[in-house]
C-alpha positions in Angstrom: -49.1 19.2 -64.5 -48.2 20.9 -61.3 -44.8 20.5 -59.3 -44.6 20.8 -55.5 -41.3 22.3 -54.5 -40.5 22.6 -50.9 -38.6 25.9 -50.0 -36.8 25.7 -46.9 -37.9 27.4 -43.8 -34.9 29.6 -42.7 -32.9 29.0 -40.0 -34.6 30.2 -36.8 -31.7 31.3 -34.8 -30.4 33.6 -37.8 -34.0 34.6 -38.0 -34.3 36.0 -34.4 -30.7 38.0 -34.4 -31.9 39.4 -38.1 -35.0 40.6 -36.3 -33.8 41.8 -33.1 -31.5 44.1 -35.2 -34.0 45.6 -37.4 -36.5 46.8 -34.7 -33.7 47.9 -32.6 -32.5 49.5 -36.2 -36.0 51.0 -36.6 -36.6 51.8 -32.6 -39.1 49.5 -31.5 -38.7 48.2 -28.1 -39.8 44.1 -28.4 -38.3 41.6 -25.9 -36.0 38.4 -27.1 -38.8 36.0 -25.5 -41.1 38.3 -28.1 -38.9 37.8 -31.4 -38.4 34.0 -30.5 -42.0 33.8 -30.5 -42.8 35.5 -34.1 -39.9 32.8 -35.4 -41.7 30.0 -33.7 -45.2 31.4 -34.7 -44.1 31.2 -38.3 -41.6 28.5 -38.0 -38.7 30.3 -40.0 -41.4 30.4 -42.9 -40.2 33.5 -45.2 -43.3 34.8 -46.1 -44.9 34.9 -42.9 -41.9 36.1 -40.9 -41.6 39.1 -43.1 -45.1 39.5 -42.6 -45.1 39.1 -38.9 -42.2 42.4 -38.6 -44.9 44.1 -41.0 -47.4 43.9 -38.8 -45.5 44.3 -35.4 -44.0 47.9 -37.2 -47.9 49.0 -38.4 -49.4 48.2 -35.3 -47.1 49.9 -33.4 -47.0 53.1 -36.0 -51.0 52.8 -34.9 -50.8 52.8 -31.2 -47.4 53.4 -30.1 -46.7 50.2 -28.9 -46.0 46.6 -30.1 -49.0 44.1 -30.5 -49.5 41.1 -28.0 -48.3 37.7 -29.4 -52.0 36.8 -29.4 -52.8 40.0 -31.4 -50.2 39.1 -33.9 -51.4 36.2 -35.0 -54.7 37.4 -34.9 -53.7 40.0 -37.2 -52.0 37.7 -39.4 -54.5 35.6 -39.4 -56.8 37.9 -41.0 -54.4 39.5 -43.3 -54.1 35.8 -45.1 -57.9 35.0 -44.3 -59.0 34.9 -47.8 -56.0 32.8 -49.2 -56.7 30.5 -46.1 -60.5 30.0 -46.9 -59.7 29.3 -50.4 -57.1 26.4 -49.2 -59.9 24.8 -46.9 -62.6 25.1 -49.4 -60.7 23.5 -51.9 -59.5 20.6 -49.5 -63.0 20.5 -48.0 -64.0 18.9 -51.1 -62.3 15.4 -50.4 -63.2 14.3 -46.7 -60.0 12.5 -46.6 -58.1 15.5 -46.7 -60.2 17.1 -44.2 -60.1 14.1 -41.5 -55.9 14.0 -42.2 -55.5 17.4 -41.7 -57.9 17.9 -39.1 -55.7 15.0 -36.8 -52.0 15.9 -38.0 -53.4 19.8 -36.2 -54.4 17.8 -33.2 -51.0 16.5 -32.6 -52.0 13.0 -33.5 -48.6 11.0 -33.7 -50.1 7.7 -35.2 -52.9 9.2 -37.4 -53.4 5.7 -39.3 -55.0 4.1 -36.2 -56.9 7.1 -35.0 -58.5 7.7 -38.4 -59.2 4.0 -38.8 -63.0 3.8 -37.9 -63.5 6.3 -40.5 -62.6 3.8 -43.0 -60.4 6.7 -45.2 -57.5 5.6 -46.7 -54.4 7.7 -45.0 -51.9 6.9 -47.4 -53.4 8.1 -49.9 -54.5 11.4 -48.6 -51.1 11.9 -47.5 -49.5 11.3 -50.4 -51.8 13.5 -52.1 -51.5 16.3 -49.4 -47.8 16.2 -50.0 -47.9 16.4 -53.7 -50.4 19.5 -53.2 -47.5 21.0 -51.5 -50.1 21.3 -48.4 -47.9 18.4 -46.5 -44.3 18.0 -46.1 -42.7 14.8 -44.8 -39.6 14.6 -42.5 -38.1 11.5 -41.3 -37.7 12.6 -37.6 -40.8 14.4 -37.3 -43.2 12.9 -39.4 -46.1 14.6 -41.7 -46.6 18.2 -40.8 -48.7 21.0 -42.5 -46.4 22.8 -44.8 -48.1 26.7 -44.2 -47.7 27.3 -40.4 -50.4 30.0 -40.5 -52.9 27.7 -42.1 -51.7 25.1 -39.2 -53.0 27.6 -36.9 -56.2 28.4 -38.6 -57.2 25.1 -38.8 -56.8 25.1 -34.5 -58.7 28.2 -34.5 -61.6 27.9 -36.9 -62.1 24.3 -37.2 
C-alpha cells in the first residue's frame, strides 16, 4: 500500500531572504525580482528551489552571468526531463487523468462543467490523482498540481 504524504511548500518570504543571502555570500549579483521569480516559479517547493539555486550558480560559473528566468526554467525542465516524462507516461494511460490535468493547467475554475462533454468522471479522477500525490487540494484555492515543475512542463510540452 502506498501512502501519499503532503509536504508543505516553504514560506516564500523566508525563501526569498534566504536565497538573497546565499547569492550575496557567493558574490552572485541578482536582483530582488529575480529571486522573487525563482521562488514564484518553484512555489516554495524545497527541492526545486534548491535545484534552481544550483542551476543559477552553475550557469553563472560557466557563462559569467546568471541565466534569465526563461533560461532557468528551461534548464530546470531539462534536468528533470526524464522524471517528468515518466510521470506523464504513467498518467497518460488514463484519459480521465489527462483531461483533468490539462484542464487544471489551463486554469479552469470549474473543471466539472469544462469536462462534462468528455463524459469522464471528474470526481473520480480528482480523488485518484490526489491519492497518488499528483494533486493537492486546499479549501481557499481548490485543486492544483502538487509539482510546480510538472505544471510548467505540461503547459510547455502538451
